[in-house]
C-alpha positions as CSV (number, residue, x, y, z in Angstrom):
1,X,-14.6,373.4,-199.8
2,X,-15.5,372.6,-196.3
3,X,-15.1,368.9,-195.3
4,X,-18.3,367.0,-195.3
5,X,-19.3,365.1,-192.1
6,X,-18.9,361.4,-192.3
7,X,-22.3,359.7,-192.9
8,X,-23.8,356.3,-192.2
9,X,-26.7,355.8,-194.6
10,X,-28.6,359.1,-194.3
11,X,-27.4,359.9,-190.8
12,X,-24.8,362.5,-190.1
13,X,-22.1,361.7,-187.5
14,X,-22.4,365.3,-186.4
15,X,-26.1,365.0,-185.7
16,X,-27.5,364.4,-182.1
17,X,-26.7,360.9,-180.9
18,X,-30.4,360.5,-179.8
19,X,-31.6,360.4,-183.4
20,X,-28.6,358.8,-185.1
21,X,-27.3,356.4,-182.5
22,X,-26.7,353.5,-184.9
23,X,-24.0,355.7,-186.5
24,X,-22.0,355.6,-183.3
25,X,-21.9,351.8,-183.0
26,X,-18.7,349.9,-183.5
27,X,-18.2,347.9,-186.7
28,X,-19.1,344.7,-184.9
29,X,-21.7,346.0,-182.4
30,X,-21.5,344.4,-178.9
31,X,-23.0,346.0,-175.8
32,X,-21.9,344.3,-172.6
33,X,-24.6,343.9,-169.9
34,X,-24.2,344.7,-166.2
35,X,-24.9,342.4,-163.3
36,X,-28.6,343.1,-163.6
37,X,-28.7,342.4,-167.3
38,X,-30.6,344.8,-169.5
39,X,-30.9,347.3,-166.6
40,X,-31.6,351.0,-167.3
41,X,-29.2,353.5,-165.7
42,X,-29.6,353.7,-161.9
43,X,-29.6,356.9,-159.9
44,X,-26.4,357.7,-157.9
45,X,-28.2,356.7,-154.7
46,X,-29.3,353.4,-156.1
47,X,-25.9,352.6,-157.5
48,X,-24.2,353.4,-154.2
49,X,-26.6,351.1,-152.3
50,X,-26.3,348.2,-154.7
51,X,-22.5,348.5,-155.0
52,X,-22.3,348.3,-151.2
53,X,-24.6,345.3,-151.1
54,X,-22.9,343.5,-153.9
55,X,-19.5,343.8,-152.2
56,X,-21.1,342.5,-149.0
57,X,-22.7,339.6,-150.9
58,X,-19.4,338.7,-152.5
59,X,-17.0,339.2,-149.7
60,X,-19.2,338.2,-146.7
61,X,-22.2,336.2,-147.7
62,X,-20.6,333.7,-150.0
63,X,-17.7,332.8,-147.7
64,X,-20.0,332.5,-144.7
65,X,-22.6,330.6,-146.6
66,X,-20.1,328.0,-147.8
67,X,-18.8,327.6,-144.2
68,X,-22.3,327.2,-142.8
69,X,-23.3,324.8,-145.5
70,X,-20.7,322.3,-144.3
71,X,-21.6,322.6,-140.6
72,X,-24.2,320.7,-138.6
73,X,-27.4,322.5,-137.9
74,X,-26.5,322.7,-134.2
75,X,-23.1,324.3,-135.0
76,X,-24.8,326.8,-137.4
77,X,-26.6,328.5,-134.4
78,X,-23.8,327.9,-131.8
79,X,-22.4,331.1,-130.1
80,X,-19.1,330.9,-132.0
81,X,-20.9,330.4,-135.4
82,X,-19.9,332.7,-138.3
83,X,-23.7,333.3,-138.6
84,X,-23.5,335.9,-135.9
85,X,-20.6,337.8,-137.5
86,X,-22.7,337.8,-140.7
87,X,-25.6,339.4,-138.9
88,X,-23.4,341.9,-137.2
89,X,-21.9,343.1,-140.5
90,X,-25.2,343.1,-142.2
91,X,-26.7,345.3,-139.5
92,X,-23.8,347.8,-140.0
93,X,-25.0,348.3,-143.6
94,X,-28.1,350.1,-142.4
95,X,-30.6,348.4,-144.7
96,X,-33.6,348.5,-142.4
97,X,-37.3,347.9,-142.8
98,X,-38.0,351.5,-142.1
99,X,-35.5,352.7,-144.7
100,X,-37.4,350.7,-147.3
101,X,-40.9,351.5,-146.2
102,X,-40.2,355.2,-146.0
103,X,-39.3,355.3,-149.8
104,X,-41.9,356.2,-152.4
105,X,-43.6,352.9,-153.5
106,X,-42.1,352.7,-157.0
107,X,-38.6,353.4,-155.7
108,X,-39.1,350.9,-152.9
109,X,-40.3,348.2,-155.3
110,X,-37.2,348.5,-157.5
111,X,-34.8,348.7,-154.6
112,X,-36.3,345.8,-152.8
113,X,-36.2,343.6,-155.9
114,X,-32.5,344.4,-156.5
115,X,-31.8,344.1,-152.8
116,X,-33.2,340.6,-152.5
117,X,-31.7,339.5,-155.8
118,X,-28.3,340.5,-154.5
119,X,-28.9,338.6,-151.2
120,X,-29.9,335.5,-153.3
121,X,-26.9,335.9,-155.5
122,X,-24.7,336.0,-152.3
123,X,-26.4,333.0,-150.5
124,X,-30.0,332.2,-150.6
125,X,-30.1,330.6,-147.1
126,X,-28.7,333.8,-145.5
127,X,-30.9,335.9,-147.8
128,X,-34.1,334.1,-146.6
129,X,-33.0,334.4,-143.0
130,X,-32.7,338.2,-143.5
131,X,-36.1,338.3,-145.2
132,X,-37.9,336.1,-142.6
133,X,-36.2,338.1,-139.8
134,X,-37.8,341.3,-141.1
135,X,-41.3,340.1,-141.6
136,X,-42.7,340.8,-138.1
137,X,-41.8,344.5,-138.3
138,X,-42.6,344.8,-141.9
139,X,-46.2,343.5,-141.5
140,X,-46.8,345.6,-138.4
141,X,-45.7,348.7,-140.3
142,X,-48.0,347.8,-143.2
143,X,-50.9,347.4,-140.8
144,X,-50.0,350.8,-139.3
145,X,-49.6,349.3,-135.8
146,X,-46.7,351.3,-134.2
147,X,-47.0,349.6,-130.8
148,X,-46.5,346.1,-132.3
149,X,-43.8,347.4,-134.6
150,X,-41.9,348.6,-131.5
151,X,-41.9,345.0,-130.3
152,X,-40.0,344.0,-133.5
153,X,-37.1,346.5,-133.8
154,X,-34.7,346.1,-136.7
155,X,-31.8,345.0,-134.5
156,X,-33.5,341.7,-133.5
157,X,-34.1,338.6,-135.6
158,X,-37.7,337.7,-136.3
159,X,-39.5,334.7,-137.7
160,X,-42.9,333.8,-139.3
161,X,-44.7,330.9,-137.8
162,X,-47.5,329.5,-140.0
163,X,-46.9,325.9,-141.0
164,X,-47.7,323.1,-138.6
165,X,-46.7,319.4,-138.4
166,X,-50.1,318.4,-139.8
167,X,-50.8,321.5,-141.8
168,X,-48.2,322.6,-144.3
169,X,-49.9,323.8,-147.5
170,X,-53.2,323.8,-145.7
171,X,-52.0,327.0,-144.1
172,X,-52.1,328.8,-147.4
173,X,-55.8,327.9,-147.8
174,X,-57.7,329.2,-144.7
175,X,-60.9,329.4,-146.7
176,X,-60.4,325.8,-147.9
177,X,-60.8,327.0,-151.5
178,X,-58.7,324.2,-153.0
179,X,-59.5,321.4,-150.4
180,X,-60.7,318.1,-151.7
181,X,-64.5,317.8,-151.6
182,X,-64.3,315.1,-148.9
183,X,-61.4,316.6,-147.0
184,X,-61.4,318.3,-143.7
185,X,-58.8,320.5,-142.1
186,X,-58.7,318.4,-138.9
187,X,-57.4,319.5,-135.6
188,X,-55.1,322.6,-135.7
189,X,-51.7,322.0,-134.1
190,X,-51.6,325.6,-132.6
191,X,-54.4,327.6,-131.2
192,X,-54.7,331.1,-129.8
193,X,-57.6,331.3,-127.3
194,X,-58.8,334.9,-127.2
195,X,-60.5,335.7,-123.9
196,X,-61.0,339.2,-122.5
197,X,-57.8,341.2,-122.5
198,X,-55.5,338.1,-122.9
199,X,-54.5,335.6,-125.6
200,X,-53.3,332.2,-124.5
201,X,-51.4,330.1,-127.0
202,X,-51.0,326.4,-127.0
203,X,-49.5,324.0,-129.5
204,X,-46.6,324.0,-132.0
205,X,-45.3,325.2,-135.3
206,X,-43.4,322.9,-137.6
207,X,-39.7,322.4,-138.0
208,X,-39.8,324.6,-141.1
209,X,-40.0,327.9,-139.3
210,X,-37.3,330.0,-140.8
211,X,-35.2,331.4,-138.0
212,X,-37.3,329.4,-135.6
213,X,-34.3,328.3,-133.5
214,X,-32.8,331.8,-133.2
215,X,-35.5,334.4,-133.5
216,X,-36.4,336.8,-130.7
217,X,-39.9,337.6,-131.9
218,X,-42.5,335.7,-134.0
219,X,-45.4,336.8,-136.2
220,X,-47.6,333.8,-135.4
221,X,-50.4,332.7,-137.7
222,X,-52.7,330.1,-136.1
223,X,-56.3,329.0,-135.4
224,X,-58.3,331.2,-133.1
225,X,-60.7,330.2,-130.4
226,X,-63.1,332.9,-129.2
227,X,-65.2,330.6,-127.2
228,X,-66.8,328.2,-129.7
229,X,-63.7,326.1,-130.3
230,X,-60.7,326.6,-132.7
231,X,-61.4,327.7,-136.3
232,X,-58.5,327.7,-138.7
233,X,-60.6,329.6,-141.3
234,X,-60.9,332.6,-138.9
235,X,-57.5,332.5,-137.2
236,X,-55.4,335.0,-135.4
237,X,-52.1,336.8,-136.2
238,X,-50.2,337.5,-133.0
239,X,-46.9,339.1,-132.2
240,X,-45.2,336.8,-129.7
241,X,-41.9,337.8,-128.0
242,X,-40.1,334.4,-127.9
243,X,-38.7,335.0,-124.4
244,X,-42.2,334.7,-123.1
245,X,-42.9,332.1,-120.4
246,X,-43.9,328.8,-122.0
247,X,-42.0,329.2,-125.3
248,X,-39.5,326.5,-126.2
249,X,-37.7,325.4,-129.3
250,X,-37.1,322.2,-131.2
251,X,-33.8,320.8,-132.4
252,X,-32.3,322.7,-135.4
253,X,-33.4,321.0,-138.7
254,X,-30.8,319.1,-140.7
255,X,-31.8,319.5,-144.4
256,X,-30.5,319.2,-148.0
257,X,-30.4,322.8,-149.1
258,X,-30.2,326.3,-147.7
259,X,-28.3,325.0,-144.7
260,X,-27.2,328.5,-143.7
261,X,-30.9,329.2,-142.9
262,X,-31.7,328.0,-139.3
263,X,-35.0,326.3,-139.1
264,X,-36.8,324.5,-136.3
265,X,-40.0,324.0,-134.3
266,X,-41.5,326.4,-131.8
267,X,-43.6,325.1,-128.9
268,X,-46.2,327.1,-127.0
269,X,-47.3,325.9,-123.6
270,X,-49.9,328.3,-122.1
271,X,-48.1,331.2,-123.5
272,X,-49.9,334.4,-122.4
273,X,-49.7,337.7,-124.2
274,X,-51.9,340.8,-123.9
275,X,-54.7,341.4,-126.4
276,X,-52.9,344.4,-127.8
277,X,-50.4,341.9,-129.3
278,X,-53.1,340.8,-131.7
279,X,-52.2,342.1,-135.2
280,X,-55.3,340.6,-136.9
281,X,-58.2,338.8,-135.2
282,X,-60.7,336.4,-136.8
283,X,-62.4,339.2,-138.8
284,X,-59.1,340.2,-140.4
285,X,-57.2,336.9,-140.5
286,X,-57.7,336.1,-144.2
287,X,-56.7,339.6,-145.1
288,X,-53.5,339.1,-143.1
289,X,-52.7,335.8,-144.8
290,X,-53.2,337.4,-148.1
291,X,-51.0,340.3,-147.2
292,X,-48.0,338.3,-146.0
293,X,-48.1,336.0,-149.0
294,X,-48.4,338.8,-151.5
295,X,-45.2,340.3,-150.0
296,X,-43.3,337.1,-149.4
297,X,-44.0,335.6,-152.8
298,X,-42.6,338.7,-154.5
299,X,-39.4,338.7,-152.4
300,X,-38.9,334.9,-153.0
301,X,-39.0,335.5,-156.7
302,X,-36.3,338.2,-156.4
303,X,-34.1,336.1,-154.1
304,X,-34.1,333.1,-156.4
305,X,-33.7,335.2,-159.5
306,X,-30.4,336.0,-157.8
307,X,-29.6,332.3,-157.4
308,X,-30.3,331.7,-161.1
309,X,-28.1,334.6,-161.9
310,X,-25.3,333.2,-159.8
311,X,-25.6,329.8,-161.5
312,X,-25.6,331.4,-165.0
313,X,-22.5,333.6,-164.2
314,X,-20.6,330.6,-162.9
315,X,-21.5,328.6,-166.0
316,X,-20.6,331.5,-168.3
317,X,-17.2,332.0,-166.7
318,X,-16.5,328.2,-166.7
319,X,-17.4,328.0,-170.4
320,X,-14.6,330.4,-171.2
321,X,-12.0,328.7,-168.9
322,X,-12.7,325.0,-169.5
323,X,-11.5,323.4,-172.8
324,X,-12.8,320.3,-174.5
325,X,-11.9,319.2,-178.0
326,X,-9.1,321.8,-177.9
327,X,-11.4,324.9,-177.7
328,X,-13.2,326.7,-174.8
329,X,-16.6,325.2,-174.0
330,X,-18.4,328.3,-175.3
331,X,-17.1,327.5,-178.8
332,X,-19.3,324.5,-178.9
333,X,-22.8,325.2,-180.3
334,X,-24.7,323.2,-177.7
335,X,-23.0,325.1,-174.9
336,X,-23.6,328.5,-176.5
337,X,-27.3,327.6,-177.0
338,X,-27.7,326.5,-173.4
339,X,-26.0,329.6,-172.0
340,X,-28.4,331.7,-174.1
341,X,-31.5,330.0,-172.7
342,X,-30.1,330.3,-169.1
343,X,-29.6,334.0,-169.7
344,X,-33.1,334.3,-171.2
345,X,-34.7,332.7,-168.2
346,X,-32.9,334.9,-165.7
347,X,-33.9,338.0,-167.6
348,X,-37.5,336.9,-167.8
349,X,-37.6,336.0,-164.1
350,X,-36.2,339.4,-163.2
351,X,-38.6,341.3,-165.5
352,X,-41.6,339.5,-164.1
353,X,-40.5,340.1,-160.5
354,X,-40.0,343.8,-161.0
355,X,-43.3,344.2,-162.9
356,X,-45.4,342.4,-160.3
357,X,-43.7,343.8,-157.2
358,X,-44.0,347.4,-158.5
359,X,-47.7,346.8,-159.3
360,X,-48.4,345.3,-155.9
361,X,-46.7,348.1,-154.1
362,X,-48.4,350.9,-156.0
363,X,-52.1,349.7,-156.3
364,X,-54.6,349.9,-153.4
365,X,-54.9,346.1,-153.2
366,X,-52.1,343.8,-154.4
367,X,-52.8,340.8,-156.6
368,X,-51.9,337.5,-154.9
369,X,-52.1,335.4,-158.1
370,X,-49.6,337.8,-159.7
371,X,-47.3,337.5,-156.7
372,X,-47.6,333.7,-157.0
373,X,-46.4,333.8,-160.6
374,X,-43.3,335.5,-159.3
375,X,-42.5,332.9,-156.7
376,X,-43.2,330.0,-159.0
377,X,-41.2,331.5,-161.9
378,X,-38.3,332.6,-159.8
379,X,-37.8,329.3,-158.0
380,X,-38.4,327.2,-161.0
381,X,-36.0,329.3,-163.0
382,X,-33.4,328.9,-160.2
383,X,-33.7,325.2,-160.3
384,X,-33.6,324.9,-164.1
385,X,-30.6,327.2,-164.5
386,X,-28.7,325.7,-161.6
387,X,-29.3,322.2,-163.0
388,X,-28.2,323.2,-166.5
389,X,-25.1,325.0,-165.1
390,X,-24.1,321.9,-163.1
391,X,-24.5,319.8,-166.3
392,X,-22.1,322.2,-168.0
393,X,-19.5,321.7,-165.3
394,X,-19.7,318.0,-165.8
395,X,-18.2,315.8,-163.1
396,X,-16.6,318.9,-161.5
397,X,-20.1,320.3,-160.8
398,X,-20.8,317.4,-158.5
399,X,-17.9,318.2,-156.2
400,X,-17.7,320.6,-153.3
401,X,-14.7,322.2,-155.0
402,X,-17.1,324.1,-157.3
403,X,-20.2,326.0,-156.2
404,X,-22.8,324.3,-158.5
405,X,-23.9,321.4,-156.3
406,X,-24.7,323.8,-153.4
407,X,-26.6,326.1,-155.7
408,X,-28.7,323.2,-157.0
409,X,-29.5,322.0,-153.5
410,X,-30.5,325.6,-152.4
411,X,-32.6,326.1,-155.5
412,X,-34.4,322.7,-155.1
413,X,-35.6,323.7,-151.6
414,X,-37.1,326.9,-152.9
415,X,-39.8,325.1,-154.9
416,X,-41.3,323.8,-151.6
417,X,-40.7,326.6,-149.1
418,X,-43.3,329.5,-148.7
419,X,-45.9,327.3,-150.3
420,X,-45.0,324.5,-152.7
421,X,-45.3,325.6,-156.3
422,X,-48.1,323.1,-157.1
423,X,-50.3,324.5,-154.3
424,X,-49.5,328.0,-155.4
425,X,-50.6,327.2,-158.9
426,X,-53.9,325.9,-157.7
427,X,-54.6,328.9,-155.4
428,X,-53.4,331.2,-158.1
429,X,-55.6,329.6,-160.7
430,X,-58.7,329.9,-158.5
431,X,-57.7,333.4,-157.7
432,X,-58.1,334.3,-161.4
433,X,-61.8,333.4,-161.4
434,X,-64.2,336.2,-162.0
435,X,-66.5,336.0,-158.9
436,X,-69.3,337.8,-160.7
437,X,-69.5,335.0,-163.3
438,X,-69.6,332.2,-160.7
């Protein structure tokens, strides 16, 4: 008699694995997850790109980020700073704006989410510097303006100037949708006077301009004056080469977190550029504000999902190494429970980010409220997971010998930058309103 195939329940081991996969599990099933958690198989091209970026994040970003974190803000941008070697090595990887934008939208959405998650996992300050540096060219390409894109090549560092000394979160609300009933915008700190074939810019942008102290080109968002006085509700978006006459910089900003990210004021004193440098005038300004925030909020979510992932991975490793009560920390119920919830939050943040970024890159008009959910969720998750991870490290987590105190400082900053989360919630909530029912 022929031997009968081994069976598990009613399933034959000899049957196709696709229909009987439970039969192929081990006696104590356990499927280890990769660095992106419950990630479906990547294409060979995706795997090669991410493996290259992961090595760079681990071997270059983390060491440089730790160095820069302990330096003064002036030293971070000095000619002998390791910041410049970081940028040189990053440029050699070939991850350009054009490479990303030339991909099909779904592929681009997935790759960009993984890309910025890896940068956040490596060092969020450096990751945000890279992201901000690419925004001028990225927006010019999205608007189909090849001339202005040529002013923002991939091999120079850019910046995005929008907040002002007297107008931080106001800058997210050009139509004053969430302004207090008795409030007024007041006088803008930076104005672009549009006259004939010239634009003349006067004023300043705040100390929070990412890359403001090192950038070569700025995508400037400011109030416009077309002859009737400045109007922040109908502003201008201008590409400004920062070697233009009349441009000066403030002192590099000393801050609590993301110290690897150079930030500082930019001053404009009768800076004159041709009218062709206008990416969006008063008629298109609110569209341009919407566009850049829809993009930036999604990438912020990806970057700080990476920070949360880094904190979780450090905590998981430490829970296996550190013993208390004679057993590894992970044997304690409270620790196991907290690790699970940290993992859950990272997975949820990643899933939301991927879903929204893919949606916004494939539909005719992106959803800004959806993008805001990504930024708020990613940054809140990073702070919660980093805080929980530091608690798990105990006193060690408070010291510079371990990475947790830096991750917590970096994560805390994220809930304010690119629009504080409370303002985003207000704007996002009003953005959900059905205008036909109002």
